[in-house]
Steps between C-alpha positions, in 0.01 A plus 500: 500500500509860399376727221431867440213492747682354793643192671329188638645209690398159357579161642737309277240224447243761390728693267384338169134543588556868596695565183230342279228689686688826448535437124125426475418820687724704271330348198160594638617850576619543140160396383339755729731775371413405143124532579557842658707611200205403271273728707325235706428571860535259792139552585417308186780242466453401861120497451431734785196677366257240652669561833448874466129442416463265795650756734297777335806690388447736210793510259540778244715440193601869497423838640256582221286194598504614860395854399207363296360349813560791735489806277 
């Protein structure tokens, strides 16, 4: 199998599974691109804010928010 990103060798018996899996991944990627185009960020649509909190990582939405804290 090959596409714009590269080539992979797939056993003949696994071809249909690999093809369907690839189609599902492409569909998921299109959904992700649509979310980004709407202005959503992966931090939110992957629900990563709780992980940042748990790891005590401070996330700033923009430079102005950062400057408010450290100015």
